[in-house]
C-alpha positions in Angstrom: 70.6 1.2 -35.5 69.9 -1.6 -37.9 66.6 -3.3 -38.6 68.4 -6.9 -37.1 69.2 -4.8 -33.9 66.1 -3.0 -33.7 63.9 -6.1 -34.0 66.2 -8.0 -31.6 65.9 -5.5 -29.1 62.2 -5.1 -29.6 62.1 -9.0 -28.9 64.3 -8.4 -25.7 61.7 -5.8 -24.5 58.8 -8.3 -25.2 60.6 -10.8 -23.3 61.5 -8.4 -20.2 57.9 -6.9 -20.1 56.6 -10.8 -20.3 59.2 -12.0 -17.3 58.1 -9.8 -14.9 54.5 -11.7 -14.8 55.3 -15.4 -15.4 58.8 -16.5 -13.3 61.2 -14.3 -14.1 63.5 -17.2 -16.1 64.2 -17.5 -19.7 67.3 -20.2 -21.4 67.9 -18.3 -24.2 68.7 -20.7 -27.2 69.3 -20.9 -31.4 71.9 -22.3 -33.3 75.5 -21.4 -33.5 75.6 -17.5 -35.3 72.2 -16.7 -34.1 73.3 -14.0 -31.7 72.5 -15.3 -28.0 75.1 -13.3 -26.4 74.1 -10.0 -28.4 70.5 -10.8 -27.6 71.8 -10.7 -23.8 73.6 -7.4 -24.4 70.6 -6.0 -25.3 68.7 -7.3 -22.3 71.4 -5.6 -20.0 71.0 -2.3 -21.7 67.4 -2.1 -21.9 66.9 -3.5 -18.3 66.5 -0.5 -16.1 64.7 -1.4 -13.0 67.9 -2.1 -10.9 71.7 -3.4 -11.3 72.7 -6.1 -13.9 75.2 -9.0 -12.6 77.4 -11.2 -15.0 77.6 -14.6 -13.7 80.4 -17.0 -14.6 80.6 -20.5 -13.8 83.7 -20.1 -10.9 81.2 -17.7 -9.4 78.2 -19.6 -9.0 78.6 -19.6 -5.5 77.3 -15.9 -5.5 73.9 -16.5 -7.0 72.5 -16.8 -3.5 73.8 -13.7 -2.2 72.9 -12.3 -5.6 69.0 -13.4 -4.8 69.0 -11.9 -1.1 70.4 -8.7 -2.5 67.4 -8.5 -4.7 65.1 -9.5 -2.1 66.4 -6.6 -0.1 67.2 -3.6 -2.2 65.2 -4.4 -5.7 64.9 -5.6 -9.0 67.9 -7.6 -10.3 69.2 -8.9 -13.8 71.1 -11.9 -13.7 73.0 -12.7 -16.7 74.5 -16.2 -17.5 76.4 -16.8 -21.0 76.9 -20.4 -22.1 75.7 -22.4 -19.0 75.6 -25.5 -21.2 79.0 -25.0 -20.6 79.2 -24.9 -16.8 80.4 -28.4 -14.9 77.6 -30.0 -13.3 77.7 -28.6 -9.7 77.6 -25.2 -11.1 74.6 -26.3 -13.3 72.9 -27.6 -10.3 73.4 -24.2 -8.6 72.3 -22.3 -11.0 69.0 -24.5 -11.5 68.3 -24.1 -7.6 68.4 -20.4 -8.1 66.2 -20.4 -11.2 63.8 -22.3 -9.1 64.0 -19.9 -6.2 63.3 -17.1 -8.5 60.0 -18.7 -10.1 58.6 -20.2 -7.0 59.4 -17.3 -4.8 58.8 -14.4 -6.9 61.7 -12.3 -5.9 62.2 -9.1 -8.0 64.8 -11.0 -10.0 65.3 -11.8 -13.9 67.5 -14.6 -15.1 68.5 -14.9 -18.6 70.8 -17.9 -19.3 72.1 -19.0 -22.7 72.7 -22.6 -23.9 73.7 -23.9 -27.2 70.7 -25.0 -29.4 72.4 -28.0 -31.6 72.9 -29.7 -28.7 70.7 -31.2 -25.6 69.9 -28.8 -23.1 71.9 -29.9 -19.9 69.6 -32.1 -17.6 69.9 -29.4 -14.7 68.6 -26.7 -17.1 65.9 -28.9 -19.1 62.6 -27.9 -17.3 63.6 -24.4 -17.4 60.9 -22.2 -20.0 62.9 -21.5 -23.4 63.0 -18.7 -25.9 64.5 -20.4 -29.1 66.0 -17.5 -31.2 64.8 -17.9 -34.8 66.3 -16.9 -38.2 66.5 -13.3 -39.2 63.6 -12.2 -41.7 64.7 -10.9 -45.1 63.6 -7.4 -43.5 65.5 -7.7 -40.7 68.8 -9.2 -42.6 69.1 -6.6 -45.2 69.6 -3.6 -43.1 72.4 -5.5 -41.3 73.8 -5.9 -44.8 73.7 -2.5 -45.5 75.6 -1.8 -42.0 78.6 -4.1 -42.7 79.4 -3.9 -46.2 82.0 -1.4 -47.4 80.4 -0.6 -50.8 77.1 -0.7 -52.5 75.4 -3.8 -52.7 73.2 -4.8 -55.8 69.8 -6.0 -54.9 69.8 -9.4 -56.5 73.4 -9.9 -54.5 71.4 -9.0 -51.4 68.5 -11.5 -51.9 71.0 -14.3 -52.7 73.1 -13.4 -49.5 69.9 -13.5 -47.3 68.7 -16.6 -48.9 71.5 -18.2 -48.3 72.8 -17.2 -44.8 69.0 -18.8 -44.1 68.3 -16.1 -41.7 71.9 -16.6 -39.4 73.5 -13.5 -38.6 77.0 -15.0 -38.3 76.5 -16.6 -41.6 75.2 -13.4 -43.3 78.1 -11.3 -42.1 80.8 -13.8 -42.8 79.5 -14.0 -46.6 79.6 -10.4 -46.5 83.5 -10.5 -45.6 84.1 -13.0 -48.3 82.9 -10.8 -51.2 84.8 -7.9 -53.0 83.0 -4.6 -53.6 83.2 -6.0 -57.4 81.0 -8.9 -56.3 78.9 -7.4 -53.9 78.0 -4.5 -56.6 76.8 -7.3 -59.3 80.0 -6.2 -61.8 81.5 -9.7 -60.9 79.9 -13.2 -60.4 79.5 -15.0 -57.0 81.7 -17.4 -56.6 79.6 -21.1 -56.6 78.9 -22.0 -54.4 78.3 -19.1 -52.5 78.2 -20.9 -48.8 81.3 -23.3 -48.9 83.3 -25.0 -46.6 85.6 -22.0 -45.8 82.6 -20.3 -45.1 80.7 -22.7 -43.0 84.2 -23.4 -41.2 84.7 -19.9 -40.2 81.0 -19.7 -38.4 80.7 -23.3 -37.0 83.9 -25.4 -37.8 85.2 -25.2 -34.2 81.8 -27.0 -33.1 82.1 -29.9 -35.1 82.5 -33.1 -33.2 84.3 -36.5 -34.2 82.2 -38.4 -36.5 83.4 -42.1 -36.5 80.4 -44.0 -37.7 79.9 -41.4 -40.2 76.1 -41.4 -38.9 76.4 -37.7 -39.3 77.6 -37.3 -42.7 75.2 -39.5 -44.0 72.3 -38.2 -42.2 73.1 -34.8 -43.9 73.9 -36.5 -47.0 70.7 -38.2 -47.3 68.8 -34.5 -46.3 70.6 -33.2 -49.1 69.3 -35.2 -51.5 65.7 -34.8 -50.5 66.1 -31.2 -49.6 64.0 -31.9 -46.5 65.1 -30.8 -42.8 65.5 -34.4 -41.9 65.9 -38.0 -43.2 64.7 -41.3 -43.2 66.3 -43.2 -40.1 66.2 -46.8 -41.2 67.7 -45.5 -44.7 70.7 -43.7 -42.8 71.1 -46.4 -40.5 71.5 -49.4 -43.1 73.7 -47.2 -44.7 75.7 -46.7 -42.0 75.6 -50.6 -40.8 74.3 -48.9 -37.2 72.1 -51.0 -35.1 68.4 -49.0 -35.0 68.9 -48.5 -31.0 72.2 -46.9 -31.2 72.7 -43.7 -29.3 72.6 -40.8 -31.5 75.1 -38.1 -31.2 74.1 -35.1 -29.6 73.7 -33.0 -33.0 71.1 -35.6 -33.8 67.4 -36.2 -32.7 65.0 -38.6 -33.7 61.6 -38.2 -34.1 58.7 -40.7 -36.0 61.1 -42.6 -37.7 63.0 -39.3 -38.8 66.6 -37.8 -38.0 67.3 -34.5 -37.9 70.0 -32.2 -37.1 69.3 -29.9 -34.1 71.0 -27.0 -36.3 70.3 -26.5 -40.0 73.6 -24.6 -40.0 75.5 -27.7 -38.5 73.8 -30.0 -41.3 75.5 -27.9 -43.7 78.9 -27.5 -41.5 79.2 -31.4 -41.4 78.6 -31.9 -45.2 80.7 -29.0 -46.4 83.8 -30.1 -44.2 83.9 -33.8 -44.8 86.6 -34.8 -47.1 85.4 -35.6 -50.6 86.1 -39.3 -50.9 84.1 -39.6 -47.1 81.0 -37.6 -49.2 81.3 -40.2 -51.9 81.6 -43.0 -49.7 78.3 -41.7 -47.8 76.3 -41.5 -51.3 77.3 -44.4 -52.3 76.0 -46.6 -49.0 72.8 -44.3 -49.3 72.5 -45.5 -53.0 72.8 -49.4 -52.0 70.5 -48.6 -49.1 67.7 -46.9 -51.2 67.9 -49.6 -53.9 64.3 -50.7 -52.9 62.9 -46.9 -52.7 61.9 -44.8 -55.7 64.0 -44.9 -58.9 64.9 -41.3 -58.7 66.8 -41.3 -54.9 69.7 -44.1 -55.4 70.4 -42.6 -58.8 70.9 -39.1 -57.3 73.3 -40.6 -54.6 75.1 -42.5 -57.1 75.5 -39.3 -59.2 77.3 -37.6 -56.3 79.2 -41.1 -55.4 80.5 -41.7 -59.1 79.9 -38.5 -61.4 79.3 -40.5 -64.5 77.8 -38.4 -67.6 76.2 -41.9 -68.6 73.6 -41.2 -65.1 72.4 -37.9 -66.5 69.9 -39.2 -68.9 68.6 -41.7 -66.2 68.5 -38.9 -63.7 66.4 -36.5 -66.1 64.2 -39.3 -67.0 62.9 -39.9 -63.8 62.7 -36.7 -63.0 60.3 -35.8 -65.6 58.3 -38.9 -65.6 54.5 -37.4 -65.4 53.6 -40.7 -63.3 56.1 -40.5 -60.5 54.5 -38.8 -57.3 58.3 -37.3 -56.4 57.7 -33.6 -54.9 58.8 -30.9 -57.3 62.2 -29.9 -54.5 63.7 -33.4 -55.4 63.1 -33.4 -59.3 64.6 -30.0 -59.4 67.8 -31.4 -57.5 67.7 -34.5 -59.6 67.5 -32.4 -63.0 70.0 -29.7 -61.6 72.4 -32.8 -61.0 71.6 -34.3 -64.4 72.5 -30.7 -66.2 75.9 -31.0 -64.3 76.6 -34.0 -65.6 75.7 -33.3 -69.2 78.5 -32.4 -71.7 76.0 -31.2 -74.5 75.2 -27.9 -74.1 71.7 -27.7 -76.2 70.8 -30.9 -73.6 72.3 -29.1 -70.7 69.8 -25.9 -71.2 66.7 -28.5 -71.2 67.8 -29.7 -68.1 68.2 -26.6 -66.6 64.9 -25.2 -68.0 63.6 -28.2 -66.4 65.0 -27.8 -63.0 63.6 -24.2 -63.2 60.3 -25.1 -63.4 60.3 -27.6 -60.8 61.8 -24.9 -58.4 59.1 -22.5 -58.8 56.8 -25.4 -58.3 58.3 -25.8 -55.1 58.6 -22.1 -54.1 62.1 -21.1 -55.1 61.5 -18.0 -57.2 65.4 -16.8 -56.5 66.7 -19.9 -57.8 64.4 -20.4 -60.6 65.4 -17.2 -62.1 69.1 -17.9 -61.6 68.4 -21.7 -63.5 66.6 -19.5 -66.2 69.4 -17.8 -66.8 72.0 -21.2 -67.6 68.9 -22.1 -69.7 69.1 -19.0 -71.8 72.8 -19.4 -73.3 73.7 -19.3 -76.6 74.0 -23.0 -76.8 70.4 -23.5 -76.1 67.8 -24.1 -79.1 65.3 -21.5 -79.5 62.5 -23.8 -78.2 64.5 -24.0 -75.1 64.8 -20.1 -74.9 60.9 -19.7 -75.7 60.2 -21.7 -72.5 62.7 -19.9 -70.4 61.1 -16.7 -71.4 57.7 -18.3 -70.7 58.8 -19.5 -67.5 60.5 -16.2 -66.8 57.6 -14.5 -67.4 55.3 -16.7 -64.6 57.9 -15.7 -62.3 58.0 -11.9 -62.7 54.0 -12.2 -62.8 54.2 -13.4 -59.1 57.1 -11.1 -58.2 58.4 -8.6 -60.5 57.2 -5.8 -62.5 54.3 -7.1 -64.6 55.4 -5.1 -67.6 58.6 -6.9 -67.7 56.6 -9.9 -67.2 54.4 -9.3 -70.3 57.4 -8.3 -72.6 59.1 -12.1 -71.4 55.4 -13.7 -72.1 55.3 -12.0 -75.9 59.1 -12.8 -76.5 58.3 -16.5 -75.7 55.1 -16.3 -78.0 57.7 -15.5 -80.8 59.9 -18.0 -80.0 58.0 -21.3 -79.3 55.7 -23.1 -81.5 51.8 -22.4 -82.2 50.7 -24.8 -79.7 53.0 -23.4 -76.6 53.3 -19.6 -78.0 49.4 -19.4 -77.1 50.1 -20.2 -74.0 52.3 -17.4 -73.9 50.0 -14.9 -75.1 47.3 -16.0 -72.7 50.0 -14.8 -69.9 50.7 -11.9 -71.6 47.2 -10.7 -71.3 47.4 -11.9 -67.5 50.1 -9.6 -67.1 48.4 -6.8 -69.0 45.3 -7.5 -66.7 47.2 -7.0 -63.7 48.6 -3.7 -64.7 45.6 -2.6 -65.8 46.3 -2.1 -69.6 43.0 -3.4 -71.3 44.4 -2.3 -74.8 47.2 -4.8 -74.4 45.3 -7.0 -72.8 42.9 -7.6 -75.6 46.1 -7.2 -78.1 48.2 -10.1 -76.5 44.6 -12.2 -77.5 44.6 -11.5 -80.7 46.5 -13.9 -83.2 48.9 -11.0 -84.7 49.0 -9.0 -81.4 48.1 -5.8 -83.5 46.8 -2.4 -81.3 43.2 -2.9 -80.8 40.7 -0.7 -83.0 37.3 -1.4 -81.7 35.7 -0.2 -78.5 36.8 -1.6 -75.1 34.6 -2.1 -72.2 35.5 -1.5 -68.8 35.0 -2.4 -65.1 34.5 -5.7 -63.9 35.5 -7.7 -60.4 37.7 -10.6 -60.8 40.7 -12.3 -58.8 43.9 -11.1 -59.7 45.4 -12.1 -62.9 41.9 -13.0 -64.3 39.9 -10.9 -65.7 36.1 -10.5 -65.2 33.2 -9.0 -66.7 33.3 -5.2 -67.6 30.3 -3.1 -68.8 30.3 -1.7 -72.4 31.6 1.7 -73.6 28.8 3.8 -73.0 28.0 6.2 -70.1 31.5 8.1 -70.6 33.5 4.8 -70.3 36.8 5.5 -72.0 37.3 4.1 -75.7 40.3 1.8 -76.5 40.5 0.3 -80.3 40.7 -3.1 -80.9 40.6 -5.5 -83.7 38.5 -8.3 -82.8 39.6 -11.7 -84.4 37.1 -14.3 -84.9 37.4 -16.8 -82.4 37.6 -19.8 -84.8 41.2 -18.1 -85.9 42.5 -18.5 -82.6 45.3 -21.5 -82.8 43.7 -23.9 -80.3 46.3 -25.1 -77.1 43.9 -27.4 -75.5 40.1 -27.4 -74.7 40.9 -24.8 -71.2 43.4 -22.7 -72.9 41.2 -21.8 -76.1 37.9 -21.6 -73.7 39.9 -19.3 -71.7 40.9 -17.0 -74.1 38.0 -16.7 -76.1 36.0 -15.8 -73.1 38.5 -13.2 -71.9 38.5 -12.0 -75.3 34.5 -11.6 -75.5 34.5 -10.1 -71.7 37.0 -7.5 -73.0 34.5 -6.7 -75.9 31.7 -6.5 -73.9 30.0 -9.5 -75.7 28.6 -11.6 -72.9 26.7 -13.6 -75.4 29.9 -15.0 -76.5 32.0 -15.0 -73.2 29.8 -17.3 -71.1 29.5 -20.8 -73.0 33.5 -20.9 -73.1 33.8 -19.9 -69.7 31.3 -22.2 -68.3 33.5 -25.0 -70.1 36.4 -23.8 -68.4 34.6 -24.0 -65.1 33.2 -27.2 -65.6 36.5 -29.1 -67.3 38.7 -27.4 -64.2 36.1 -28.8 -61.4 36.2 -32.5 -62.9 39.8 -32.7 -62.4 43.0 -32.4 -60.2 45.3 -30.1 -62.4 45.7 -27.2 -60.1 46.4 -24.9 -63.1 42.9 -25.7 -64.2 41.6 -25.4 -61.1 42.6 -22.0 -60.6 41.5 -21.3 -64.3 38.4 -22.9 -63.4 37.8 -20.3 -60.4 38.9 -17.2 -62.5 36.1 -18.2 -65.1 33.6 -18.8 -62.3 34.1 -15.4 -60.8 33.7 -13.9 -64.3 30.5 -15.4 -65.0 29.6 -14.3 -61.2 29.3 -17.6 -60.0 30.7 -17.5 -56.7 29.7 -20.9 -55.3 31.7 -22.6 -58.4 34.7 -20.2 -57.6 35.1 -21.4 -54.2 34.8 -24.8 -54.8 37.5 -24.4 -57.3 39.7 -22.6 -55.2 39.6 -24.9 -52.5 40.4 -28.0 -54.7 42.9 -26.0 -56.4 44.6 -25.4 -52.9 44.1 -29.2 -51.8 45.9 -30.2 -55.0 48.7 -27.7 -54.6 49.1 -29.3 -51.2 49.0 -33.1 -52.9 51.3 -32.1 -55.4 53.9 -30.3 -53.0 53.4 -27.1 -55.5 54.5 -24.7 -52.6 54.3 -22.0 -55.4 50.4 -22.7 -56.1 49.2 -22.1 -52.5 49.1 -18.5 -52.0 47.6 -18.4 -55.7 44.9 -20.5 -54.6 44.3 -18.8 -51.8 44.4 -15.5 -53.5 41.0 -17.0 -55.3 39.7 -18.3 -52.4 40.0 -14.8 -50.7 38.6 -13.0 -53.4 35.6 -15.5 -53.9 34.7 -15.1 -50.0 34.8 -11.3 -50.5 32.4 -11.3 -53.6 30.3 -13.6 -51.6 30.1 -11.0 -48.9 31.9 -13.3 -46.2 34.8 -10.9 -45.4 36.1 -12.9 -42.6 36.7 -15.9 -44.3 38.2 -14.0 -46.7 40.3 -12.5 -44.1 41.4 -16.1 -42.8 42.6 -17.3 -46.2 44.1 -13.8 -46.9 46.3 -14.0 -43.8 47.5 -17.8 -44.6 48.0 -16.7 -48.2 50.2 -13.7 -47.3 52.1 -16.3 -45.2 52.8 -18.5 -48.2 53.2 -15.8 -50.7 56.2 -14.4 -48.4 57.8 -18.0 -47.8 57.8 -18.5 -51.6 58.9 -15.1 -52.7 55.7 -14.1 -54.2 55.6 -9.9 -53.5 53.3 -9.7 -56.2 51.0 -12.1 -54.7 51.7 -10.9 -51.5 50.3 -7.4 -52.5 46.6 -8.7 -53.2 46.9 -10.5 -50.3 47.4 -7.3 -48.3 44.5 -5.4 -50.0 41.9 -8.2 -49.2 43.4 -7.8 -45.7 43.1 -4.1 -46.0 39.4 -4.5 -47.7 38.4 -6.9 -44.6 39.7 -4.7 -41.7 37.8 -1.6 -43.4 34.6 -3.2 -42.9 35.6 -4.7 -38.9 37.0 -1.0 -38.3 40.6 -1.7 -37.7 42.1 1.9 -38.9 45.3 1.0 -38.3 45.2 -2.7 -39.8 43.8 -1.0 -43.1 46.6 1.4 -43.1 49.1 -1.1 -42.5 47.7 -3.6 -45.3 47.3 -1.0 -47.7 50.5 0.6 -47.2 51.8 -2.6 -48.0 49.9 -3.4 -50.7 50.6 -0.2 -52.4 54.6 -0.3 -51.9 54.5 -3.6 -53.9 52.1 -2.4 -56.3 53.8 1.0 -57.2 57.0 -0.8 -57.7 55.6 -3.5 -59.8 52.6 -2.0 -61.9 49.9 -3.6 -60.0 47.3 -1.3 -60.7 44.5 -3.6 -59.5 46.3 -4.0 -56.1 46.7 -0.4 -55.9 42.7 0.5 -56.5 41.7 -1.9 -54.2 44.1 -0.7 -51.4 43.1 2.8 -51.9 39.5 1.8 -52.1 40.0 0.0 -48.8 41.1 2.9 -47.2 38.5 5.2 -48.3 36.1 2.8 -47.1 37.7 3.0 -43.5 37.0 6.7 -43.8 33.1 5.9 -44.6 33.1 3.3 -41.9 34.7 6.2 -39.6 32.1 8.7 -40.2 34.0 10.5 -42.5 32.1 10.8 -45.8 34.0 14.1 -47.1 37.4 12.2 -46.9 36.1 9.2 -48.5 34.6 11.0 -51.1 38.1 13.0 -52.1 39.8 9.4 -51.7 37.4 7.7 -54.1 36.7 10.4 -56.3 39.8 10.0 -58.7 39.2 6.5 -58.8 35.6 6.0 -60.0 35.1 9.5 -62.1 36.2 9.5 -65.6 39.7 10.8 -66.5 43.6 9.7 -66.1 43.3 8.7 -61.9 40.4 6.2 -62.5 41.6 3.3 -61.0 42.2 -0.2 -62.6 39.3 -0.9 -65.3 38.3 -4.1 -63.8 38.0 -2.9 -60.2 36.9 0.9 -59.8 33.3 -0.3 -60.2 33.4 -2.3 -56.8 34.0 1.3 -55.4 31.0 3.0 -56.7 28.7 2.3 -54.0 30.9 3.4 -51.6 31.5 6.9 -53.5 27.8 7.5 -54.0 27.2 7.2 -50.3 30.0 9.3 -49.4 29.3 12.0 -51.8 25.7 12.2 -50.9 26.4 12.2 -47.3 28.9 14.7 -47.7 26.3 16.9 -49.1 27.8 16.6 -53.0 25.4 14.1 -54.6 25.7 15.7 -57.7 29.1 14.0 -57.9 27.9 10.8 -58.3 25.0 10.9 -60.9 27.5 9.8 -64.1 28.9 7.0 -62.1 25.7 5.5 -61.1 24.9 5.3 -64.9 28.0 3.8 -65.3 27.0 1.1 -62.5 24.0 0.5 -64.0 25.9 -1.1 -67.1 28.0 -3.2 -64.6 25.1 -4.3 -62.6 23.1 -5.9 -65.7 26.1 -7.8 -66.5 25.3 -11.0 -63.7 29.1 -11.1 -62.5 28.2 -9.7 -59.3 25.6 -11.0 -57.3 25.8 -7.8 -54.9 25.1 -5.3 -57.8 21.7 -5.1 -58.0 21.1 -4.2 -54.4 23.8 -1.8 -54.2 22.5 0.1 -57.5 19.2 0.5 -56.2 20.9 1.9 -52.9 22.6 4.1 -54.8 19.6 5.7 -56.5 17.6 5.8 -53.3 20.5 7.6 -52.2 20.4 10.5 -55.2 16.5 10.1 -55.4 13.9 12.7 -54.6 12.1 12.1 -51.3 9.1 10.7 -53.4 11.0 8.0 -54.9 13.7 7.3 -52.3 11.3 5.3 -50.0 10.4 2.7 -53.1 14.0 2.4 -53.7 15.4 1.4 -50.5 12.9 -1.1 -50.2 13.4 -3.0 -53.5 17.3 -2.7 -52.3 16.2 -4.8 -49.2 14.0 -7.2 -51.2 17.2 -7.6 -53.6 19.3 -8.3 -50.7 17.0 -11.2 -49.6 18.3 -13.4 -52.9 22.3 -12.6 -51.6 24.2 -13.8 -48.9 26.4 -11.2 -46.8 25.0 -9.4 -43.9 27.6 -6.4 -44.4 25.7 -4.8 -47.8 22.4 -5.6 -46.4 22.9 -3.6 -43.0 24.7 -0.9 -45.0 21.0 -0.5 -46.8 19.1 -0.9 -43.4 21.4 2.1 -42.0 21.2 4.5 -44.7 17.3 3.6 -44.8 17.0 4.2 -41.2 19.1 7.7 -41.3 16.7 8.4 -44.5 13.5 7.8 -42.2 14.9 9.5 -39.2 15.7 12.6 -40.8 11.9 12.7 -42.1 10.7 12.1 -38.4 9.5 8.5 -39.3 10.9 7.3 -35.9 9.3 4.0 -35.5 10.4 2.9 -38.7 13.7 4.2 -38.6 14.3 2.6 -35.0 13.1 -0.9 -36.7 15.4 -0.4 -39.7 18.6 0.9 -37.5 18.2 -1.7 -35.1 18.4 -4.3 -37.8 21.3 -2.5 -39.5 23.3 -2.9 -35.7 22.6 -6.4 -35.5 23.6 -7.2 -39.1 26.7 -5.3 -38.2 27.3 -7.1 -35.1 26.8 -10.8 -36.7 29.3 -10.1 -39.6 31.8 -8.4 -37.3 31.9 -4.7 -37.8 31.8 -3.0 -34.8 32.6 0.4 -35.9 29.5 0.3 -38.5 27.4 -1.2 -35.4 28.3 2.0 -33.8 27.0 4.0 -36.5 23.8 2.5 -36.2 23.4 2.6 -32.6 24.6 6.6 -32.5 21.3 7.0 -35.2 19.3 5.3 -32.6 20.4 7.2 -29.9 19.7 10.3 -32.2 16.4 9.2 -32.8 15.4 8.7 -29.0 16.1 4.9 -28.5 18.8 2.8 -27.5 20.2 -0.5 -28.8 17.9 -3.2 -27.8 20.8 -4.9 -26.2 23.1 -3.0 -23.8 27.2 -3.1 -24.0 28.9 -5.8 -21.9 29.2 -5.0 -18.2 32.4 -3.6 -17.1 33.5 -6.6 -15.5 32.8 -10.1 -15.4 31.7 -12.7 -17.5 31.6 -11.0 -21.2 34.5 -8.8 -21.0 36.0 -10.2 -23.9 32.6 -9.0 -26.1 33.9 -5.8 -25.5 37.2 -6.4 -27.6 37.2 -5.7 -31.5 37.9 -8.9 -33.4 41.4 -8.4 -34.2 41.8 -7.7 -30.4 40.0 -11.0 -29.7 42.5 -12.8 -31.8 45.4 -11.3 -30.1 44.1 -11.7 -26.5 43.6 -15.4 -27.3 47.0 -15.8 -28.9 48.5 -13.7 -25.7 46.8 -16.2 -23.4 48.4 -19.2 -25.1 51.4 -17.9 -24.2 52.5 -16.6 -27.6 55.3 -13.7 -27.9 53.8 -10.5 -29.5 56.3 -11.2 -32.4 54.4 -15.0 -32.9 51.5 -13.2 -32.8 52.7 -11.0 -35.6 53.6 -13.7 -37.5 50.3 -15.8 -37.1 48.3 -12.8 -38.0 50.6 -11.1 -40.7 50.7 -8.2 -39.1 53.6 -5.9 -37.5 54.9 -6.4 -34.0 54.1 -2.8 -33.8 50.5 -3.4 -34.5 50.2 -6.1 -32.1 51.7 -3.5 -29.3 49.1 -1.4 -29.9 46.4 -3.6 -30.0 47.5 -5.3 -26.9 48.1 -1.9 -24.8 44.2 -1.6 -25.6 43.1 -5.0 -24.8 44.9 -4.1 -21.5 43.4 -0.9 -21.3 39.9 -1.9 -22.2 39.6 -4.7 -19.7 41.5 -2.9 -16.7 44.2 -5.3 -17.0 47.6 -5.0 -15.5 49.4 -8.2 -16.7 49.5 -11.0 -19.6 48.9 -13.2 -16.4 45.6 -11.6 -15.4 44.7 -11.8 -19.1 45.3 -15.6 -19.0 43.0 -15.6 -16.2 40.3 -13.9 -17.6 40.2 -15.7 -21.0 40.2 -18.8 -19.4 37.6 -18.0 -16.8 35.6 -16.7 -19.7 36.2 -19.9 -21.6 34.7 -22.1 -18.9 31.3 -20.1 -18.9 31.1 -20.1 -22.7 31.8 -16.2 -23.4 32.6 -16.1 -27.1 36.3 -15.4 -28.0 
């Protein structure tokens, strides 16, 4: 069974379940080729409550009889295909039947399809709608495998998915078009891949006449900007049409913008128009856009009159640093300039510039294709170096990071000194992400020779930027390094030079030399608006342990990326924000940023960045006690981490799984998971991350009755805590020492740890110390003191949304002969929602707002299987039988002020 079929069947099953409680009627719509009829086929197969009847327009008079039969005998599914093609009287009869089903609650389900590229018939416009969206890449890939007669190369598969834009019919038409040699990658793909022939096969018979040229002009205007809609005034001026002229059915107008109801139809209108008509439309738009930004009329004129003389003007306008033109439009202009450029070297430069703008706009696969064209034999050496530099950046976000490092190093060999230094910094980032400190330090050295001095180890940082390690003592593995003098480094601007000097000093455990350059990086970034410098500023702040500045820089980088329409930088900025919030002990804020970051990373094709967001979500879920979410996000992070060599994301994912074991009261399992990560040996985790897991390992080992396993790592952790890069580390160190101490000294260590917690934010770590101290006191029969500590721990866990950990504290209170001071919520009435876990609460709220399970999954960046699981638990916990009852309960508790 294909992934496409499975996904649509899940969606159908969810719909049938929802229809039992919210009216029994749905209009299923979507663009041509989206699979409306296939969806109804799934519904017919899955509907087992009663018979299925397929009603046609010429049998509309049978609807009343069918409803009477359903009332008398049992449930019935009525299926109506292409209801928009029925005549008006038949549609009216269908509308009356739908109204009866919704108003009287007869045991009938009515599913009807209408085309999504035209307005719905007026008789059916008030009925509830389910719009079938595009396939996700995960759904499209198995569909290709099923329908292709031969092997499909991964790069070809990804391009097919991208070009089809999630349309199943278009995807299958592309597969049919390609020979086995092209599918396997042995021969080049045709260009353009989606041409008029393919689009005619999928949507050609649905195109209406376009006598005024409004459809073609709208499609041409949208093609230039790369947006889904077009400026209505510009299009109407180009067509010389009245502003109040009626629109063709394929178009809709909103807030001064014209938009096709179907993206597929927009592509078909443009591709199937006669070439002379397309040129005329672009020429009219060029004239109408004369008052607009220079790049737009130039671009339209280049399509109307393909004059090579326009290439230089287009390239100049697209690379103007003072221009506010978004990257997507700059990319289009540069690609067109390259197409019009006869000189091979200049064409390669413009393809490279286009690739850079494409990457900023979030088009990873398209950027790689453009880079291939910029690396040809006619390309000058600096251009080939620039292409390798950009390829390294692409692979760092979405590919094997060791390959990224090699691309950066090759770029450094090809580029002049000022640009080569930027490449070596990228190589260091890639080596850091791979968990290779020797290569990281080697990349930062002017001659990139193998290191020979002892190297530091563990630290905390955001991905692709290092933070402070400890020194080489305490059994830490040693790797050699030749330490180049800071003044010998080739300057590339203050930020790059300072960041590199700071990284080198950190890796060499020379924190006395690291602070000044890193502080300059932080301050320089915060005083500007450049997203890349702000990201460097956030990284440097985390190396310094300045979480407040890291959060500020991350937030400003996110705002700057959005202001500059730099889609590729958004997930990175959100990644920095998420890690900064974790470092500050605010895991729920970290979760919010990571959920958004995961969506943007997946949308822009940055799988490595997505893996880091999955790791953050796994860590947050391990605090909240959501075991299934920990497993889901940890496994997702590990899938990419193992394929692309992301040692840091892999270590974080394993740590999250172990912390979930510890929260669930399984210390032996947690110790078994964490031991290889934190103890010396070949399986030790990422050199900059494993130290984070030491407090969990010490607690797990002590709780499992094997404290001797943790003695050595506590000494390593002592060095880490002294670095000052982690505000939580000093209190965690005292807690670790208390866990391993003799009874006559443990008491004082716990109290000192709690005093240290007073100087840092984050309820979770303090509550963990209170819990462990309370356990220690209870086992020594100091029950009154134990109750105080355990109650503080329970309240702290509740404040930070860690219910499983709060249950541990409550269990300890009961074991000591006391009950929590606040009783659980009653089994019914106000406050019922307080009995749900944080994730269950989020899902309940989305469902109460009318979202399907699939929509909830997309919003929370989880699978529909996870949403199904949580929703079943919500219903069981609250004693509900339907979504309608859930909606009522949520509304009731919101009115009474109950917390969601």
